[in-house]
C-alpha positions in Angstrom: 0.0 0.0 0.0 2.8 2.5 0.9 4.7 1.7 -2.3 1.5 2.4 -4.3 0.9 5.7 -2.6 4.6 6.7 -3.2 4.3 5.9 -6.9 1.1 7.9 -7.2 2.7 10.9 -5.4 5.7 10.7 -7.8 3.4 10.5 -10.8 1.5 13.6 -9.7 4.8 15.5 -9.1 6.2 14.6 -12.5 2.9 15.3 -14.3 2.6 18.7 -12.6 4.8 20.4 -15.2 2.3 19.5 -17.9 -0.5 21.8 -16.6 1.6 24.4 -14.8 0.9 27.8 -16.4 4.4 29.0 -15.5 6.2 25.8 -16.7 8.5 27.9 -18.9 9.8 29.7 -15.9 10.3 26.5 -13.9 12.7 24.2 -15.9 12.4 20.5 -15.1 15.2 18.0 -14.9 15.4 14.2 -14.7 18.5 12.5 -13.2 18.8 8.7 -13.7 21.7 6.6 -12.5 23.1 4.1 -10.0 23.9 4.4 -6.3 26.2 2.4 -4.1 24.5 2.3 -0.8 25.5 1.0 2.7 22.6 0.3 5.0 23.0 -0.2 8.7 19.7 -0.8 10.6 18.2 -2.7 13.4 16.9 -6.2 12.4 13.2 -7.0 12.8 12.5 -8.8 16.1 11.2 -12.3 15.6 8.6 -13.7 18.0 8.1 -17.4 18.9 4.9 -18.9 20.2 3.7 -17.4 23.4 5.2 -14.0 22.7 8.8 -14.8 23.6 11.4 -12.9 21.5 13.9 -15.0 19.7 17.6 -14.3 19.5 18.7 -12.6 16.3 22.3 -13.8 16.5 23.7 -17.2 16.3 26.6 -18.6 18.4 29.9 -17.0 17.3 28.2 -13.8 16.1 28.7 -10.5 17.9 25.9 -9.2 20.2 25.7 -6.0 18.0 22.0 -6.1 16.9 22.6 -3.9 13.8 22.5 -5.4 10.3 24.8 -3.9 7.7 24.7 -4.5 4.0 25.8 -2.8 0.8 24.3 -2.9 -2.7 23.9 -1.1 -6.0 20.5 0.5 -6.6 19.0 2.3 -9.6 17.5 5.7 -9.0 15.4 8.3 -10.8 15.0 11.9 -9.5 12.6 14.4 -11.1 12.7 18.0 -9.9 11.5 21.4 -11.0 13.1 24.7 -10.3 10.9 26.6 -7.9 12.9 29.9 -7.6 16.2 30.8 -9.1 18.6 28.1 -7.9 16.1 26.3 -5.6 14.4 23.1 -6.7 11.7 20.6 -5.4 10.7 17.2 -6.6 10.7 13.5 -5.9 12.9 10.4 -6.2 12.5 6.6 -6.3 15.3 4.1 -5.7 15.4 0.3 -5.6 17.9 -2.6 -5.9 19.3 -5.7 -4.2 21.7 -5.7 -1.3 24.6 -8.1 -0.8 23.0 -10.1 2.0 21.4 -13.1 0.4 17.7 -12.3 -0.4 17.8 -8.7 0.9 16.4 -5.8 -1.1 16.3 -2.0 -0.7 13.6 0.5 -1.9 12.8 4.1 -1.3 10.5 7.0 -2.2 11.5 10.5 -1.3 10.7 14.1 -1.5 13.7 16.3 -2.6 14.5 20.0 -1.8 17.8 21.6 -2.9 19.7 24.6 -3.9 22.0 24.8 -7.0 24.6 27.1 -8.3 25.7 26.8 -11.9 28.4 28.0 -14.3 29.1 27.4 -18.0 31.0 24.1 -17.2 28.7 22.5 -14.6 26.9 23.0 -11.3 27.1 22.2 -7.6 24.1 21.7 -5.4 23.2 20.6 -1.9 19.9 18.8 -1.2 17.9 17.1 1.4 15.8 14.0 0.8 13.1 12.9 3.2 10.6 10.0 2.8 10.2 6.3 3.4 12.5 3.4 2.7 11.9 -0.3 2.8 14.4 -3.1 3.5 13.8 -6.8 3.1 16.4 -8.7 5.1 16.0 -12.1 3.6 13.9 -14.1 1.2 10.3 -14.6 2.5 10.7 -11.9 5.1 8.4 -8.9 5.3 9.6 -5.4 4.2 10.6 -3.3 7.1 9.7 0.4 6.6 11.6 3.3 8.1 12.1 7.0 7.8 14.6 8.3 5.3 16.5 11.5 5.9 19.6 12.2 3.9 21.6 15.4 3.2 23.5 15.2 -0.1 26.0 17.1 -2.2 25.6 16.8 -6.0 28.1 17.9 -8.7 27.8 17.7 -12.5 29.4 18.7 -15.8 27.5 19.8 -18.9 27.8 17.4 -21.8 25.5 19.6 -23.9 22.9 22.4 -23.6 20.4 20.0 -22.0 22.5 17.0 -20.8 24.8 16.6 -17.9 26.8 13.8 -16.2 27.4 13.9 -12.4 27.9 12.4 -9.1 26.2 12.5 -5.7 27.2 11.6 -2.1 25.1 11.5 1.0 24.8 10.1 4.5 21.9 8.8 6.6 20.8 11.4 9.1 18.2 9.4 11.0 19.1 9.3 14.7 20.3 5.8 15.8 21.1 4.6 12.3 24.1 4.8 10.1 24.9 4.4 6.4 26.0 6.3 3.3 25.4 6.5 -0.4 27.4 7.5 -3.5 26.2 7.5 -7.1 26.6 8.6 -10.7 23.9 9.8 -13.0 22.9 11.3 -16.3 20.8 14.4 -16.2 18.3 15.6 -18.8 16.9 19.2 -18.7 13.8 20.6 -20.2 15.6 23.7 -21.5 19.1 24.9 -22.2 19.2 27.8 -19.7 21.4 25.7 -17.3 24.1 25.3 -19.9 24.1 29.1 -20.6 24.5 30.4 -17.1 
């Protein structure tokens, strides 16, 4: 249910530029790429009959209850410039993690500020939303809050095309993790390349 709502919200955000009367003053951009992500979270607690909690570690493992995994995810971010240099939008991300049977997915809102030159641009952004981690095959998805500050840099390949990289870190209290990615950007107009 939550994934369906996130997809509907993203579709409304991306379609918004089609009926916006001031769309020409709000250039849109689409960033598509791949992220390397490290996720460190608390594992779901397992219950046995009678409400007794089961141990999540086996003999020989540490008593640290956190589960860490890395993986490569695909991502797509759509944003529109709201005011000169400030942008808002949405992002979806999904992909497998290295732990056998584990999977990561997320749907986020994006807010950022960008400064550009003739050669490229640099921006800072904050994403907030929901993420889902499946720890093993047959397990339920575990949903949690996503909050991640990021830095994004890109070079212009043409008037409406860019290539760039992004880095970020998990800012949810009590959790750890990071991400780094590369992407191809497509812009609705050529004003970004002309700044």
